[in-house]
C-alpha positions as CSV (number, residue, x, y, z in Angstrom):
1,L,-19.8,2.2,16.6
2,E,-21.9,5.4,16.5
3,D,-22.4,5.7,20.1
4,R,-18.6,5.4,20.5
5,A,-18.0,7.9,17.9
6,R,-20.2,10.3,19.7
7,T,-18.7,9.6,23.2
8,A,-15.0,9.2,22.1
9,A,-14.5,10.4,18.6
10,T,-10.8,10.8,18.6
11,A,-10.1,7.6,20.6
12,P,-8.3,4.9,18.5
13,A,-10.7,2.4,17.1
14,Y,-8.3,0.2,15.1
15,V,-4.9,-0.1,13.5
16,D,-4.4,-1.4,9.7
17,G,-0.6,-1.5,9.1
18,E,0.5,2.0,9.3
19,A,-2.9,3.5,9.2
20,R,-4.6,4.4,12.6
21,F,-8.3,5.1,12.7
22,S,-10.3,6.9,15.4
23,F,-13.9,5.9,16.2
24,G,-14.8,9.2,14.5
25,Q,-13.1,8.2,11.2
26,A,-14.3,4.8,11.2
27,A,-18.2,5.7,11.8
28,S,-17.7,8.4,9.1
29,R,-16.3,5.8,6.6
30,A,-19.0,3.2,7.5
31,R,-21.7,5.7,6.7
32,V,-20.0,6.7,3.4
33,L,-19.7,2.9,2.2
34,A,-23.5,2.4,3.5
35,G,-24.6,5.3,1.3
36,W,-22.7,4.0,-1.7
37,L,-24.4,0.5,-1.1
38,S,-27.5,1.9,-0.4
39,A,-27.7,4.0,-3.8
40,R,-27.1,0.9,-5.4
41,G,-30.0,-0.8,-4.1
42,V,-28.5,-2.7,-1.1
43,G,-30.8,-2.8,2.1
44,S,-32.3,-4.4,5.0
45,G,-32.0,-8.3,4.8
46,D,-29.7,-8.2,1.9
47,R,-26.5,-10.1,1.9
48,I,-22.9,-8.7,0.9
49,L,-20.3,-11.2,0.1
50,L,-16.8,-9.9,1.4
51,M,-13.4,-11.4,0.4
52,A,-10.8,-9.4,2.1
53,K,-8.0,-10.0,4.8
54,N,-8.6,-8.7,8.2
55,G,-8.2,-5.0,8.1
56,E,-9.9,-1.6,7.8
57,F,-11.9,-2.6,4.7
58,S,-13.2,-5.4,6.5
59,A,-14.4,-3.6,9.5
60,T,-15.7,-0.7,7.4
61,T,-17.8,-3.3,5.3
62,V,-19.4,-4.9,8.4
63,F,-20.1,-1.6,10.1
64,A,-21.7,-0.3,6.8
65,A,-23.8,-3.4,6.3
66,S,-24.9,-2.9,9.9
67,H,-26.1,0.6,8.8
68,L,-28.2,-0.9,6.3
69,G,-29.5,-3.9,8.2
70,A,-27.8,-6.2,5.6
71,A,-25.5,-9.2,6.8
72,V,-21.9,-9.8,5.4
73,V,-21.0,-13.2,4.4
74,M,-17.3,-13.6,4.9
75,A,-15.7,-15.6,2.1
76,N,-12.3,-17.3,3.2
77,W,-9.8,-15.8,0.9
78,R,-8.0,-19.2,0.8
79,L,-11.1,-21.0,-0.9
80,S,-10.8,-22.6,-4.3
81,P,-12.8,-21.0,-7.2
82,A,-15.5,-23.9,-7.0
83,E,-15.8,-23.4,-3.3
84,I,-16.3,-19.7,-3.8
85,A,-19.0,-20.2,-6.5
86,Y,-20.7,-22.6,-3.7
87,V,-20.7,-19.9,-1.1
88,F,-21.8,-17.4,-3.7
89,D,-24.8,-19.5,-5.0
90,D,-25.7,-20.5,-1.4
91,S,-25.8,-17.0,0.1
92,T,-27.2,-15.2,-3.0
93,P,-25.5,-11.9,-2.3
94,V,-26.7,-8.7,-3.9
95,A,-23.2,-7.2,-3.5
96,V,-19.7,-8.5,-3.5
97,L,-16.9,-6.4,-1.9
98,Y,-13.3,-7.5,-2.3
99,E,-9.7,-6.6,-2.3
100,S,-8.2,-6.2,-5.8
101,V,-5.9,-9.3,-5.4
102,F,-9.1,-11.6,-5.4
103,E,-10.7,-10.1,-8.7
104,E,-9.5,-12.9,-10.8
105,V,-10.7,-15.7,-8.4
106,L,-14.2,-13.6,-8.0
107,R,-14.9,-12.7,-11.8
108,P,-16.3,-15.9,-12.9
109,V,-19.0,-15.9,-10.1
110,T,-19.8,-12.1,-10.2
111,Q,-20.3,-12.2,-13.9
112,R,-23.0,-15.0,-13.5
113,R,-25.3,-12.5,-11.8
114,G,-25.8,-9.0,-11.9
115,V,-24.4,-7.8,-8.6
116,V,-23.1,-4.7,-7.2
117,T,-19.3,-5.2,-7.1
118,G,-16.8,-3.1,-5.2
119,T,-13.2,-3.5,-5.1
120,L,-10.5,-1.9,-3.0
121,L,-7.1,-0.9,-4.7
122,P,-3.7,-2.5,-3.7
123,P,-2.3,-0.6,-0.9
124,R,0.6,0.8,-3.0
125,A,-2.1,2.4,-5.6
126,R,-4.3,3.7,-2.7
127,A,-1.0,5.4,-1.3
128,A,-0.4,7.0,-4.6
129,E,-3.9,8.1,-5.2
130,G,-4.7,9.0,-1.5
131,A,-8.0,7.3,-1.9
132,L,-9.9,4.2,-1.5
133,Y,-12.0,3.3,-4.6
134,A,-14.9,0.9,-5.2
135,M,-16.0,-0.1,-8.7
136,A,-19.2,-0.9,-9.8
137,P,-19.7,-2.8,-13.0
138,E,-22.7,-0.7,-14.5
139,G,-20.8,1.1,-17.2
140,G,-17.4,0.6,-15.6
141,E,-18.1,3.5,-13.1
142,T,-15.5,4.4,-10.5
143,W,-16.7,5.6,-7.3
144,E,-14.2,7.5,-4.9
145,W,-15.6,6.9,-1.4
146,E,-13.0,8.6,0.4
147,R,-10.0,10.9,-0.3
148,T,-7.8,11.7,2.4
149,R,-5.1,14.2,2.6
150,R,-2.3,15.1,5.3
151,L,-2.9,17.8,7.5
152,L,-1.0,18.7,10.4
153,G,0.3,15.2,10.7
154,R,-3.3,13.7,10.4
155,T,-5.3,12.1,8.0
156,Q,-8.5,13.8,7.6
157,S,-11.5,12.9,5.4
158,I,-12.7,15.6,2.9
C-alpha cells in the first residue's frame, strides 16, 4: 500500500458505497489507525479481532495491522454469540475492532477480558459528524481518528 501511495497517490484504491479512496488516502488512514492501536499497546505478533462487513473499515484495519506486524482475525458477522466467544478465546486478541451494529453481540466477550475495543459509527452518524470514531473502553474515551471535509468536491483528511 505504501509503495502504491508513493507512486500513484491519487489513483483509486477502492470504493465503499458512495465513498472513493485513493491510494494516498488509504495509506494515510491505515497509518493513523496503526498509530492509535500502537498507542494502546498493540504491536508486532498481536492479534486484532475484526467484525465488519467488507468495506473501507475492513481494508484500513488490515493495512493498519500490517504496519504494526499484527495479524487480523476476521470474525464472520453471521456467527452466533457462542461461536464468536470461541473465536475470541481461541485467537486471544489484544484488540477488537467492529462496526457498531455488532456491539451487542461482541459486548459479552470483550467485557470478559481487558482488550482495546474500537467501533465504527453507523454510516448515517458518520455522515452527520463527518468523521469516523473508534471507542476505547478506558474511561469511555472517544478518539476521532479521521475528520474529513469537503474541499472543491473532494474529501480531504485534516
